[in-house]
VOTOR-36536 format. One record per atom (N, C-alpha, C): atom name; x negated, y negated, z. Coordinates in Angstrom, 3 decimals. Layout:
atomo; x; y; z
CA; X; Y; Z;
...
***
This chain:
atomo; x; y; z
N; -4.733; -42.348; 23.744;
CA; -4.732; -41.021; 24.459;
C; -3.501; -40.249; 24.008;
N; -2.434; -40.802; 23.743;
CA; -1.050; -40.099; 23.433;
C; -1.169; -39.869; 21.945;
N; -1.607; -40.874; 21.474;
CA; -1.966; -40.611; 19.589;
C; -2.937; -39.539; 19.519;
N; -3.953; -39.254; 20.062;
CA; -4.903; -38.008; 19.977;
C; -4.219; -37.042; 20.355;
N; -3.554; -36.975; 21.301;
CA; -3.003; -35.765; 21.756;
C; -1.828; -35.340; 20.762;
N; -0.931; -36.201; 19.937;
CA; -0.041; -36.022; 19.146;
C; -0.896; -35.306; 17.892;
N; -1.915; -35.861; 17.473;
CA; -2.593; -35.390; 16.383;
C; -3.114; -34.100; 16.686;
N; -3.549; -33.835; 17.915;
CA; -3.982; -32.448; 18.347;
C; -3.112; -31.253; 17.880;
N; -1.660; -31.822; 18.684;
CA; -0.748; -30.806; 18.557;
C; -0.268; -30.673; 17.133;
N; -0.064; -31.723; 16.135;
CA; 0.046; -31.768; 14.961;
C; -0.851; -30.651; 14.146;
N; -2.109; -30.708; 14.406;
CA; -3.068; -29.902; 14.116;
C; -3.005; -28.534; 14.194;
N; -2.815; -28.251; 15.443;
CA; -2.271; -26.989; 16.061;
C; -1.114; -26.258; 15.414;
N; -0.271; -26.960; 15.490;
CA; 1.083; -26.583; 14.433;
C; 1.049; -26.272; 13.200;
N; 0.269; -26.962; 12.130;
CA; -0.026; -27.056; 11.245;
C; -1.132; -25.686; 10.880;
N; -2.306; -25.562; 11.688;
CA; -2.961; -24.153; 11.580;
C; -2.346; -23.038; 11.844;
N; -1.203; -22.827; 12.912;
CA; -0.229; -21.989; 13.146;
C; 0.607; -21.620; 12.051;
N; 1.073; -22.573; 11.337;
CA; 1.849; -22.011; 10.171;
C; 1.284; -21.680; 9.132;
N; -0.091; -22.191; 8.951;
CA; -0.598; -21.561; 7.628;
C; -1.184; -20.263; 7.856;
N; -1.623; -20.012; 9.175;
CA; -2.084; -18.640; 9.244;
C; -0.667; -17.607; 9.254;
N; 0.002; -18.064; 10.248;
CA; 1.383; -17.326; 9.801;
C; 1.750; -16.864; 8.275;
N; 1.593; -17.701; 7.539;
CA; 2.028; -17.836; 6.079;
C; 1.021; -16.444; 5.677;
N; -0.424; -16.723; 5.853;
CA; -1.286; -16.040; 5.281;
C; -1.114; -14.521; 5.850;
N; -0.698; -14.366; 7.063;
CA; -0.497; -13.007; 7.902;
C; 0.682; -12.413; 7.269;
N; 1.739; -12.926; 6.909;
CA; 2.848; -12.704; 6.472;
C; 2.495; -12.076; 4.823;
N; 1.764; -12.978; 4.154;
CA; 1.643; -12.680; 2.678;
C; 0.528; -11.309; 2.684;
N; -0.376; -11.195; 3.691;
CA; -1.254; -10.149; 3.459;
C; -0.712; -8.974; 4.074;
N; 0.473; -9.041; 5.118;
CA; 1.097; -7.932; 5.439;
C; 1.981; -7.208; 4.726;
N; 2.703; -8.370; 3.861;
CA; 3.796; -7.844; 2.681;
C; 2.530; -7.223; 1.634;
N; 1.517; -7.543; 1.265;
CA; 0.967; -6.910; 0.252;
C; 0.443; -5.512; 0.753;
N; -0.240; -5.494; 1.892;
CA; -0.713; -4.064; 2.324;
C; 0.607; -3.258; 2.709;
N; 1.626; -3.557; 3.115;
CA; 2.793; -2.827; 3.101;
C; 3.188; -2.419; 2.042;
N; 3.253; -2.966; 0.885;
CA; 3.771; -2.354; -0.318;
C; 2.509; -1.588; -0.946;
N; 1.255; -1.935; -0.870;
CA; 0.131; -1.124; -1.381;
C; -0.372; -0.092; -0.815;
N; 0.030; 0.041; 0.532;
CA; -0.246; 1.282; 1.398;
C; 0.658; 2.086; 1.994;
N; 1.676; 1.422; 2.306;
CA; 2.895; 1.941; 3.028;
C; 3.968; 2.637; 1.903;
N; 3.910; 2.376; 0.633;
CA; 4.424; 3.094; -0.158;
C; 5.983; 2.401; -0.402;
N; 5.846; 1.309; 0.359;
CA; 7.348; 0.617; 0.549;
C; 7.929; 0.174; -0.512;
N; 9.069; -0.258; -0.855;
CA; 9.635; -1.181; -1.934;
C; 10.548; -2.151; -1.738;
N; 10.789; -2.874; -2.704;
CA; 11.707; -4.132; -2.015;
C; 12.848; -3.991; -1.753;
N; 13.338; -4.636; -0.912;
CA; 14.814; -4.592; -0.357;
C; 16.033; -4.507; -1.525;
N; 16.697; -3.668; -1.420;
CA; 17.944; -3.561; -2.844;
C; 18.966; -4.534; -2.376;
N; 19.323; -4.934; -1.183;
CA; 20.478; -5.491; -0.825;
C; 20.070; -6.610; 0.474;
N; 21.369; -7.617; 0.567;
CA; 21.090; -8.728; 1.367;
C; 20.890; -7.981; 2.925;
N; 21.655; -6.888; 3.128;
CA; 21.758; -6.380; 4.487;
C; 20.190; -5.874; 4.904;
N; 19.729; -5.130; 3.671;
CA; 18.470; -4.452; 4.291;
C; 17.297; -5.658; 4.132;
N; 17.355; -6.501; 3.506;
CA; 16.468; -7.905; 3.544;
C; 16.635; -8.508; 5.048;
N; 18.076; -8.575; 5.498;
CA; 18.395; -9.164; 6.783;
C; 17.474; -8.195; 7.792;
N; 17.628; -6.946; 7.648;
CA; 17.100; -6.046; 8.732;
C; 15.569; -6.134; 8.822;
N; 14.954; -6.294; 7.788;
CA; 13.684; -6.727; 7.626;
C; 13.122; -7.697; 8.333;
N; 13.667; -8.862; 7.992;
CA; 13.378; -10.158; 8.691;
C; 13.662; -10.007; 10.179;
N; 14.827; -9.146; 10.681;
CA; 14.874; -9.403; 12.021;
C; 13.870; -8.309; 12.710;
N; 13.422; -7.396; 12.091;
CA; 12.330; -6.461; 12.368;
C; 11.121; -7.373; 12.515;
N; 10.875; -8.170; 11.834;
CA; 9.497; -9.210; 11.521;
C; 9.738; -10.186; 12.752;
N; 10.649; -10.630; 13.032;
CA; 10.928; -11.452; 14.062;
C; 10.882; -10.976; 15.234;
N; 11.356; -9.948; 15.850;
CA; 11.033; -9.155; 17.004;
C; 9.671; -8.781; 17.118;
N; 8.864; -8.606; 15.885;
CA; 7.512; -8.212; 16.039;
C; 6.534; -9.307; 16.673;
N; 7.254; -10.526; 15.726;
CA; 6.312; -11.851; 16.018;
C; 6.765; -12.286; 17.510;
N; 8.060; -11.937; 17.976;
CA; 8.395; -12.216; 19.686;
C; 7.507; -11.409; 20.434;
N; 7.249; -10.320; 20.087;
CA; 6.374; -9.531; 20.868;
C; 4.947; -9.950; 20.797;
N; 4.445; -10.284; 19.852;
CA; 3.038; -10.500; 19.888;
C; 2.557; -11.887; 20.558;
N; 3.754; -12.848; 20.458;
CA; 3.569; -14.026; 21.265;
C; 3.725; -13.604; 22.817;
N; 4.551; -12.752; 23.278;
CA; 4.718; -12.288; 24.420;
C; 3.408; -11.840; 25.069;
N; 2.896; -11.038; 24.122;
CA; 1.338; -10.464; 24.533;
C; 0.295; -11.430; 24.492;
N; 0.468; -12.344; 23.599;
CA; -0.493; -13.600; 23.747;
C; -0.549; -14.192; 25.253;
N; 0.877; -14.531; 25.662;
CA; 1.158; -14.965; 26.905;
C; 0.817; -14.542; 28.066;
N; 0.506; -12.984; 27.907;
CA; 0.377; -12.302; 29.294;
C; -1.434; -12.180; 29.238;
N; -2.141; -12.727; 28.360;
CA; -3.545; -12.822; 28.201;
C; -3.954; -13.681; 28.972;
N; -3.253; -14.966; 29.207;
CA; -3.766; -16.286; 29.739;
C; -3.326; -16.239; 31.102;
***
């Protein structure tokens, strides 16, 4: 029982990471293609982008938590 629960949890985590990667790649491609964005030119600018992405992911997880 515990082994099957661990496998299920591992599968869910694996699928979640794969989906997050796909969404990130598609989002970056769409942002550059349609948003007219450019690549970050400094470490600070890249850090700001990553920070905003983390905030957006946290907000999305919070929204999912409210649905249940």
